[in-house]
N, C-alpha and C positions, 0 to 999 in steps of 0.2 A: 784875767784867769782866776777862777774860783779857788780860794784858799791856798794859793801858791806861796804867798809871802810867809816867811817863817817856816817853811816846810821842813827844812833841815832840823831845826830845833824840835819841831813837832814829832817827826818820826824818831828822833833820838830819844825823846822822852817816852814815846809809846812803844818803841821797839825794844829788842833784847840785845845786849852786847854779847858777842861771841868772840872767842879767840880768833886771831887772824887766820883765815883758811886759805886764801889765795894770794899769790904774788904775781905782779905784772912783770912778765919777762919779755916784753916787746923789744926792748933795747938789747937784751942779751941775744935774742934771736935775729937781730938786725932787721926787724920789720920796718918797712917804709911804705905805708899804705895810707895816703891822705886823700880825703874827698873834700874838695873845695867848692865845686860848682856842679852839683848833681842834685837836683830838687828831690827831697825826701830820701836822700842817702843812697848808698850802694850796699851790696850784699857781701856775704862771706860764706865759704865752704870749709868745713873741717874734715876733709876726706883723704884717705890714703889712696893717692892717685897712681902710684907706681907699684902698689901691691907688695911692698916690702915689709908690711906689718906695722908700720908707723904712720899715724895720721899726719897728713900734710895740710898746709894752709893756702887758701886761694882767696884773694880780695879783688873785688871790682872797685876801680877808682873812676875818676872822670873820663880818662882816655886810655886806660891801661888795665891789664889783668896781671895782678901780682901773685906769683906762685912761689911758695917756700917749701922745699922738700925737706922731709924729716929723716935724718939718718942717725938712729940711735939717740934721739933727743937733741941733736944739734941741727941747726937750720942752714939750708943752702938755697940761695935764690936761684930760680930756674925760669928761663924765658922760653915758653912753649911756642912763641911766634904768633899768638892770637892778635888779630887786627881789630881794634876797637875804633868805630867811627866816632862816637861821642856818647857820653852818658851811659856807660856800662852799669847795668843794674844788678842782675842776679846771676851768680855763677853756679852751674850745676854739672857735676860729674856723673855721667850716666852711660851704661853699656847698652846703647840703643840697638846695636846689631848683634848682641849676644855672642861676641867673639872672645870674651873673657877679659878684655882690657877696657878701661874707662875712657869714653869719649867726652867731649866738652861742649856744653851748650850754654849760651848766655843771652840775656835780653838787654836791649838798649832803649833809652828814652829818646824818642824822635827818630830812631833808626831801626832797621830790620833786625830780627833775631839772627843768631849765627850758630852753626853746628860744625864742629871739628871732629873728624874721625881719627882715632888713635891707630896708627899704623902698626902698633905692637912694640915699638922700640922708643916710646916717648917722643915720637915725631908725629905731627898732626897735619891733616889736610882739611882745608875748608870745603865742605860738601853741602853747604847751605842750599845752593841752587840745585845741585844734583839731587838732593833729597826732596826737593819740591816745596821748600818753604817760600812763601811769597815775600816780596820786598815791600812790606808795609812800613811807611815811615811814621808809625803811630807811637804814642807814648806808652810803650810796653813797660810793665812793671814786673811782678813776680811770675814764675812759671813752676809748674809741678808735673812730675812724671808718674804715670801709673798705668797698669795694664787693665783698662776698663772693660775690654772685651775678652780678657782672659785667654788670649791666643798665644801667650808666651813671649810677647815682645812689648816694650814700653811705648805708650802713647804720651803726648805732651799737651798740656793746657796752658795757654799764654794769656795773662791778664793785661788789659789796656786801661790806663788811668787817664780819663779825659773829663774835664769839668764843664767846659763849654765847647760844643761842636762848632768848628769854624767853617763848615762846608766841605764839599768833596764827596767821595764815596763813603757813605756811612758804614758800610760793611767793613771797610779797612779798620775802623775804630772799635769794632766789636771785639769781645774776647773770642779766642779761637781754640778749637779742639782739633789737633792733628793726629790722625790715626796712623799708626805704624803699619805699613803694608807687609812688613817682613822681608822685604827685598832691598832695604836701604832707602826706601822712599816713604813719604808721608802724604796723606790725603786730608784735606780740610773737610771735616764732617760736622762742623759746629751746628749748622741749621738742622741737618738730618737727626742729630742726636738731641737737639732742643736744649743746647747749653750755651748759646751765643751771648746771652745775658744782656743784650742791647748795648746802648752806649751808657756806661756806668763808670763810676770812679773805683775801679777794681784794683786793689793793691796786690792781693795774693790769693792763690787757690791752694787747696790741699786735697789729695785723694785719701779720704778717710772712710773706712768700712764701719759706719756707725752702728750697723745692726748685726755685724759678725756673720754675714752670709757669704763672705769671700768675694762679693761683687763690689769693687771700689766705687764709692759714692763721691760726689764732688762738692766741696764746701768753698765758697767764695766770699771774701770780705770786701765790702764796698764802703766807700767813704761818704760822709755827709748824709743826705736824705735817701740815698740808695740803700735799701736793706741788704743785709747778708743773705745769701741764698744757699740752700742745700738741695742739690740735685740727686734724687734717688735713682740708683742704677736699676733699670728694669730687667737687665740680663739679656736684652735683645738688641743692644746697640743704641737704645734710647733712654732718656731720663725724664723724670717728673720732678718739678720744683715743689718742695714740701716744707720749706723753712717757715712759712707763715703759719702752718698748722702744727708743727712739732716743736715749736719753741726755740728755734735756732736763728730766727731772722734778725733780731736786735735792730730794729729800725731807728733811724734818726740818731746814729752814733757815728763817731769818726773811727771806724774799725780799722786797725792797722797791724794786726797780727792774727794768724790762725794757728795757734800753738796747740797741738793735739797730744794728749797723753792720758794714761789711766792713773790719775793722781790718787784715787781712793781704792785702787787694787780690787775692783769688782769685775774686771774682765771686759769693760766697755770703755772706749775712748771718749774722754771729755775734751772740751775746747775752751781755751782761754783767749779772750779778745780784748785788746787794749783800746783805750779811748782817750779823748782830750778833755778839756775842762767843761765840755758841754754835758758830761755825764760820767757815770761810773764805768770802770772796766767790767767785763762780764766773765764769769766762770760758768760755763754751760755744763752742768753735770748730766751725763748720759744716764737716763733712768733705766736703760736696759729693755725698754718696751717700744723703742723707736722715737721717744720724745726726749726733750732736754728741759732742764730747769736752771735758771740763772740763780746761783747761790753766792754770788760774789760778795754781797754785803755780809751774810752770816759767816762766810769763809774768811772775811777780812782781807779780800784782794780787790775791793772796789777801787782803791788807789786814786787819789786826786792828783793825777799827773797828766802830762801829755806823753802818752806811752807809745812805744813803737814795738819792736820785736819782743816776744816772750819766749823763754827757753825752759823746757822741763828738764831737770837734772837732779839726780840724787846726790847732792853735794857731800853729805856725810855718810853715805852708804848704809843708811838705816832702813832701807827697803821701801821707802816711799819717795815720790818725786817732789822736789822743791821747785821753786819758780824764780827765775831771774828775768827782770823786766828792764828793757831799754827805755830811757827817758831823754827827750830833747825838746826844749821849747826855745826857739830862736830868740824870743824877746826876753827870756830870762834863763840864760845858760848857767851851767854850774849846779844844776839840781842832781841829787844822788840817784843812781840807778837802783831801784828797790830790789832787795833779795828777800823772798818770802819763804820762811821755813815751814815745812809741812808738819803739823802736829799729830798727824795720824788719825784725826777724828773729823776730817772734812773742814778743818780750820787751819789758818796759817798765821804765823807771827813774823813781822819784819825783823830780820836779823841784822844787826849793825856790825860793822867792822869785819864782816866775812870777806868783802871786797873792799879793802881799805882805800880811802880817797878816790872812790869811784864816782867822780863828778863829771865824767865824760859826757859829751853830747852824742849820745849813741842812737843809732838807727837799727842796725841788724846785728844778730849774734848767732853763733853756732857752737855746738858742743862736740868734744872729742876727747882723746886722751893722748896728749903730746908725749909724755914720758912713759907710757905703758905701765903705770903703777896701779891701774884699775880705778883710780879716782877721776871724776869728770874734770876736764879743763874747759876753758871757754875762750872763744875768739870773738871779739866785738869790733864791728866797723863803726867808727866815729865820724863826725863831721869836723872839717878843719876849723881851726888850725890844729886840732888834736890828731895824733897818730892813732892807728888801730891798737887795741889792747889784746894781749894774749895772757889770760889769767890761768896760771898753773896752780893746781891744788897742792897744798903743802902735805897732803897725804894723811895717813893715820894708821890705825891698827885694825880697821874693819876689813871684811872680806868682800870679794866681788866675783863676778863672772861676766865675760864678754862673749857675745854670740855673733858670728859672721855667717851669713847665709850665702849658699852657692846653688842657684837654681839649675835644674836639669830640664825638666818639663816646663817649669815656671821660668820667668825671666832670670837672667844670669845672676842678679844680686838679690833675688827674692823680694823685690819691692812689692808691697801690698800684702805681705804675709803677716801672720800674727804669731807671736812667741809667748808661750806660757811657761812659768817656772814655779816650782814648789820647793820650799826648803823649810824644814822644821815647823810645819804648820802655817807658814806664810806663803801667800800667793801673789805673784806679780805677772803683769802682761805688758807686751809692747806690740805696736804695729810698726811696720817698716815703711819709711817714706823716702821720697827723692824730690826735694824742694818743699820746704815747710817754713813755719813760723812767719817771718817777714824777710824776704830776699835771702833766706838762709838755707844751708844744707848741713845737717848733722852727720856725724860719722856713720859709716855703714855698720860698724861694730856696735850692736846694741849692748848697752851697759846696764848691769843689774847690781845694786848694792845688797849684800847678804848679811849685813850687820855682823854678828858674832858667829854665824853659822859657817861651818867649814865643808859642808856637803850639800849638793843639790840633790834632793830626792828624785826629781824628774824634770826634764826639759822637753817641751812639746812644741813643735813647729807646725802650724796650720798653713801650708803652702797655698799660694793663690790658685794653684792648679787643682786643689782639692785633696791632694795627698797629705798625709800626716806622718811626721817623723817623731818618735818618742825615744828618749834616752834616759837611763836611770843611774842613780848613784854616781854622780860626777863630783870630783873634788872641786873646791872653790879656788879662786885666785888663778884662773886659767882662761885662755881664749879658746872658744870652741868653734871650729869651722864645720858647719853643718851642711853637708851636701845632700841635696834633695834625693830621697830614696835610700840614704845610707843605713837607716835603721830597718829597712824593709826586710822582713824575714817571713817566708811562707809559713803560715800557721796550719798545723795538721789537726784535724778533728776526727775523733774516733766515734764509731757507732756504740761503743761500750767503754770499758776501761782497758788498761794495758795488759790485762790478764786474759790470755787465750784459753778457752775451754777446749777439752779434747773433742775432736770431730767438728769443731765450730770454726767460724771465720769472722774476722773483724773487718768492717769497712772503714777505710781511712780516706779522707778527702781533703783537698786544699780549700781553705776558707777564704783567703784573701788573695788568691792567685789563680791563674788559669793553668792550662795543661803543663805538667811538670815532668822532669826526668827523675825517676826513682833509682835508687841504688840496686834495685832488683832487675833493672833493664827495661822496665815498663815505662811508657810515656803516656800519661793519662792524668786527669784531675781527680780520679777516684780509683783506688785499688782495693782488692780484697786480700787480706793476709790470712794464711792458713798455717803458718809455721812461726815459731818463736824466733826472735832475732832483733837486729838493729836496722831501722829503716830511716832513710833520709831522702828528701826530695829537693831538687833545684828547680825553681819555677820563677816565672815573671808575673807581675800583676798587670792590671789594665793600663798603667802608666808606662809600662815597659821596664820597670825596675826588676832586676834579677837578684834573687837571694837564695840562700840555702837554709832549709829548715833545721830546727833542733833535731837531734837524734831521738827517734821514738823507739823505745825498748819494749818489745813484746815478750812476755814471759808466759810459759805454758803452765797452767794450773794442773797439779797432779791428780785432780779428781778423776776417778775411773769407775767402771761399772762394778758394783759390789757383788760379792758372792750371795746367792739366794738359795735357801733351802725351802723346797716346796713339798707340802704334804697334800696329795690329791684328795678329792672327795671320794669316800668309800662306796657310796651307793648312788646310783643315778638319781639326779635331782636333789641330792642331799646338801647340807651346809656345814660339813665338818672339815673343810679344807683349811690349810694354814700356810702362811709365808713367814719366813724369818730372813731379814737382810743382815749381812755382815759388812758395813761400810769400812773403807780403809782408814777413815779418820773419825774419831768419836765426836768431833766437833761438827761434823756434817749434819745438816738438818734434812729429814726426809718428810716430804709432803705427798700424800696420796691424792689422786684425782678425785676419788670418791669422798673426800673429806676426812678420811681416817688418818690417824697419826701413829708415829712410832715405827720401829723396825720390825715389830712382830704383829701379825694379824692372824686371828683365829676365827672359827665359825664362818668360814667363807664358802660361798657357793662357787660352782665352777665358772670360770670366765677369765678375762684378761684384766689385770690390775696394773694401772699406770702410776708411776711415782716420779717425783722430781727431787733430786739431791741438790741442796744448796751448800756449796763449799764455803769455808771460812774466807776465801779470797773473792767471793762473789760470783763464782761460776755456777752454772746450773747444768745438770745432766738429767735428761728425761729418758726413762727406760720403762719396760713393761715386763711383768711376770705372768705366766699363764698357769692357772690352777686347773688341772684336768679332772676328769671323772670317767667312770666306765660308761660304755655305750648304754643307751636306754634299753630297757627290757624289750625283747622282740619274741613273742610267743605265737606259735602256730600249732593247730591240732589236725591230725589226720584220723578221720573216723567215718566208716560207712553207716549211713542212716538205717533205722528200722523201717522195713517195708510194709509190714502188716501188723494189725492189732494183735497183741499177744507175743510179739517178737521184740528183741533188743537191738540197739545200734551196735555195730562191730567196731570197737576202739582199736586203732592201729598204733599211732605214735603221738607224742607231745614234743614238738621241736622248740627248744629254748635257746635264745641267743641274747647278747648284751650282758650287763652286770659283770660278774666275775665267775667264770667256771672253776670247778665243777658245781653242779646244781643238785639239790635234793627236792623231791616232790612229795607233799603230803596230800593223798587223795581224799582226805576227810571222810573215811569209812565207805567211800564208794567202791563197788565191785565193778571194775572196768568191763567185765563180761556181761553184766546185766544192769546197764545204766537206765534208771527209770526216767520217765518223761518229766520235764521241768528243769529248773535252774540247778546247776552244780557249781561249786567253787572249790578250787584246789589251791594250795599254798606252795609257792616255789621259793626256795632259799638258795643264795649263791655262796661262794667260798668265803665272802667277807661277812656273812651273816645278814646280808640284805635280803629282804623278802618282798614278794609281790603276790597278789592273788590273781588266779586265772578263772574267770567266770565264763560258763557256756551253757547253752540251753539245748536240752535233748527233746526232740519231737518224735512221738510215736503216733502213727495214724489212729484215728478213732475207729471203734468197732464198725465193721461193715454191716449195714442193716438194709432190709427191704421193707416196702410198704405197699399194700394193695390199694390202688387208687380206685379201681372200678372193676366189677364183675357183673356182667349183664347177659342174661339169656333171653333173647327176643326173637320170636319167629324162627325158632329152630337154629339159631346161631349163637355161639358163645363168644363174648368179647371180654378180654382181660387187659387191664392197664396197671403196671407196677412202677414204683419209684425207688431210688437208692439213696442212702445216706451213709456218712462215714467213709472210711477208706480214703483213696486219693482219686478224684475224678481225672479224666472222664471214665465213664462206666460202659461196659458191654454186657448185653443180655443174650442168652442162648436158651431158646425154649426146647422142651423135650420133643416137640414136633419138628424141630429143625429151623423154626422161625427165629429171627433175630430182632432185637429192639425191645423197648419197654412195653409195647402194645402188641397183644395177640388178637387178631380179628377173624370173625367168621369161622371160628373153630367148631368142631363137632360137639354138640351139647351133651352127647352121651359119653364123651371121653373125658379123661382128666389130664392136666398139664402141669409140669414143673419147669421153672426158669432158673438158670444158673447165672449169677451176677459175678462179673470180673471187673476189678478197678484197674487203675493205671499201673499199679505195682504188681499186678498179676494175682492179687488176693481174690479168693472166690467164696461164694455163699449161695446155697440153694433155697428157693422159696418153698412154701407149702404146696401140696397137691391141690390144684384148682379144678372145679367142675361146676356144672349148674347146680344150684341149691335145691334140696328136698326138704320134707317136713322134719326130717331128722338131722337136717344139717345145722351147722352152728349159726349163731346170731351174728349178723353183719349189719352195721349201722347204715350202710349205703343201700341195703335192700329193704329197709323199713320205711313205710310211708304212713304219716299221721295226718288225718284230715277230719273235719275242716279246721282250718286255722285262719283267723281266730274262731273260737267256739262261742256261740251265744247260748248260755244255759237257758233251759235244760235240754240242749240238743245232745245228740249221741256222738261220742268221739270214736272214730274208727282207726284201728292200727292194723296194717297188713304187712305181710312179708316176714312174719316171725315164726320160728319153729314152734311146734305144738307144745314143747316142754318149757316154753318161755314164761317166766314169772314177771308180772307187771305190778308196780306200786306207784301210787300218786302221792307226791309230797309237795309241801309248801317250799318256798325258796329258802326258808331257814331250816329245812330238813325235817319238819314235822310230818309224820306219815298220816295220810287220810284213809279212811275206809272207802274201798271201792270194790265194786262187783263187776267182773268182766265176763262176757259171754264169748265163747270160742267157737269159731267156724273154720276149721282147718288152720291155715296160716293167717287167719283173719280174726281180730278181736274187736269187741264193741263194749262201750261203757257209757251209761246214762249219767251225765254230769248234772246233778241236782244239788241245790242248797249251797252252792259255792259262791263266794263273793268274787266279783271281777278281779282279775289280776294275773300274775305269772305263776305257773305251776310247773312241776318237774315230773316226768315219767321216768321211772327207773326200771329198765328191762334187763333181765339176767337169765343166763342159761349156762350150765356147765361152768367153764372158766372164763366166760365172756360176759360183759355187761355193756349196756348202751344207755345213754342219757338222752332224753328228748325233752324239749320245752314246749309248753302249750300256753296259750293266752285265752282266758275266759272273759267274755264281755257281759 
C-alpha cells in the first residue's frame, strides 16, 4: 500500500490539533453491534424510527439487526423481530406506503432483500414477497430510495457487488430499480429505465438531483475497473448515462462511498468518493452547469488511505460542511479515521483529536443528533473485534437549526427535496436522501450550523412535487417541522393600488391559486371591487393546498368633481370663453386633453374641454366642461322685387335670429322704399355688441326697348319685323291692326301701324308708327342699297333708297373727309369715283336726327 507506513505521524505533523470535540458513548448506551464475518462491512442508520423526536440507532451485523431506541438521550435496546438470513448489509427506514410511519428495508449479501411494513405500533410484518421483490440470492450491497418518477411514492434502487460471475441467470446479478406502484407493490423497471448497469462491482447508489431540476438522477459507485455512473433522469421514466461526459465517472478507482453535500454553499450538490491505495480520493465539485470537476488534490482531501464511507457534517456549526472518512485496511489495521475541517475556501485541513483515539476499523457511518443539542453526532459501524462507535458531540456555543420535512403531495418524508437557508448573508443548501454514503442513512432532520447567528432570515423548501414553501424570520436553535403547503397563502394582485377612485373599480385576482371563496360571498378567481373595505379570499392552488390570503384593505380616495365656473363665448364663432376650476385639494394636478395646463383657461372657443385630475393618492378623475356660445346668425329678408324699369323693390321685413336678441340694424343710408339696383350691405348688432353684415343684391329689370328689324314694301304689300330687348322675357307683341307677334306681313302699304310690346312682368312699350317709306321719309339703313361692291375706279358708285334731303360724305377709314360730287335722281344718288387709291372707304349718310354708315371697297 502506497505511503501507509508512518501515516499516523504524517497526519499528525500535517494536521491541526483541535480541542476534543466528540466522546465515544457506545458503552454508556449499551451498544453491542459487532461485525465479524461480513465482507466489506455492514451499515448503520441514525434515524428517529418511532417519531418521538429523538434519533435512534440501527446497526446491521452478520446475522442480526440491532435497534437502539432513544428516549430523551438514554438508550433502550429494541427487538423489532426482523429475520436476517445472513450478511445483513444496509438498513434503511423508509415510509414506502406514505402512511406516516417508517417501514424497514435491508439488503443482504448472498440473500434476498427484505421489506417490513410498520403496522403503526412499532410492530412489523414481512411483506417482501407480497410487495413483489424477487428472491435473488445475489451479493446485494447498498440501496437508495428516491421518487424518480415524482408520483409521490418512493422507489428503490439496489446495488449488487459481483467481481466474477459464476454462471446462472445474469439478470439476477444486475443492479435493479423497483418502481413503487403506489398500492404496496413494486415492479422491476431496470431495463425499461436503462439503469441495470450490467454486472458490476456496485457498492452504493444515491439519488442526487445534480442539476436542481427536481428530477432525481442516479449516481452509482463501482469498484475496480468499473467506472462510476451518473444516470440523468429524462423525466419520462428513462435515464441516460452521462458520467463519461460530465466528469463524474472516475474510472479505475476503488470507489467506496457516494457522499453528497453542498460543501461550498453554492446551491449544487458535490460528491465525495473514497479510494484505496491505487489512487486518490475524489471530490467532485459540481460546477452548476451539469459538469463536475475533481478538486480533491487542491482541496487536500485526496487522502492516501483505504477509505470507505464518508459523511458530510458541520461539526463546529460554522455554516459549512466538514468531512468524516471511514478507513479500514485489513492488512494494516489501526489507522486513524480522517476528519477534514472545511476552511470555507474549497480547501480542507485534517483536524486531529476531534475524534480522540479513533483508530477503529470502520466501514460505514451515519450522522444524527442523539441528545438533541443541535450538534452533529456520529454512529460508525466497525469491523470486529471492535464494537460500533457512537460519537457524541461535546457541544458548544454556536447556533443551529434542524428541519424535518413532511410531504403531502410529495412522499411522506420529503425525500428528494432541496432545502435552502439564508442567515445574515450566509447561504446553505441541503438535499434530502434515503440511503447514502456507504451502507448508511443519516437523520431525516436536516441539520444546519448557524455559527453566531440567532435568526434565520428565510428557509425555503423545494419539494420534489414542484411546490415551494418559504418561511421568514425564524429563531435559531429550534427544530422546524415543515409540512408541504404550510406556507401557502393565496396572493392577491391588484389592477392598480389599494386606493379606489370615485366611480372606478379595481380588479383583484388570485396569482398562485385557482377559484377562491371571497368574504363578499363571491366564488371566483377574479373579482371587481367597487366599494372600500377589507377583502379576503380562501383558495386552493394546483397542488390542492388551501390557504387564506392576507387582508386587502381598499380605501376610497376623496377625489371628487371640482366646481367649474364657465364664461360662455359672447359672439357666435368667437374665442372669448373661459373656464375656472376650483379643486377640493390644492395638491391635485389638472391636465387638459388639449395640452393646456392650470385651473384657469381663457380665450376659448366654444366646445367641450376634457380634463383629468390626478390626486395626491394616485387616483385620476376625468371630466369635461362645455363652453357654450349663442346660436349662429340666421338672417332672412322678405322683399318683393321691382317689376319694371324705373320702379323699386318693395321691402317688407328683415328676420334676424341667433346671437343674442334684441338686435339693431344699420341700413347704411339705404332708403328701404327706393333700393337701387346692385349690392347693399346692412350691419346688424346684437345685445352683446356682436355684429354681422347682411349683404344682398337688388335687381331692377333693364329698360324695355324695341328695334326695327325689317320694313319692306314690295309689290303692294308692307312687311314689318321688330325685336325686343330689356325687361323680362318672354315678350308679347300686339299690332294696331290686331295682329300679334314680332312680324307683321302683307299689310296695307298705304296704312301705318304701331306695335305694343309687353314683357313677362306686364311692362309695356309702343313702337313708332310704321308705313311704307317716301322721299320725305326718314333714313333707314336697311332700305339703302350701295353698288357695285367692290368698285373698280373710276366706275360710278350708286346709292339708292335714301330720302332726297340725305347728305352723303366720303371719308377715309381714319376719318379724313374727301371731296365728292353726287348726282341726285329722286331716292337715287350717283358718284364718279376717280383718283382714289384702292382700299376701304366710308360713306356717311345723314338726314335730320339719323345717320347711317356704309363701307365701300375700291379696287
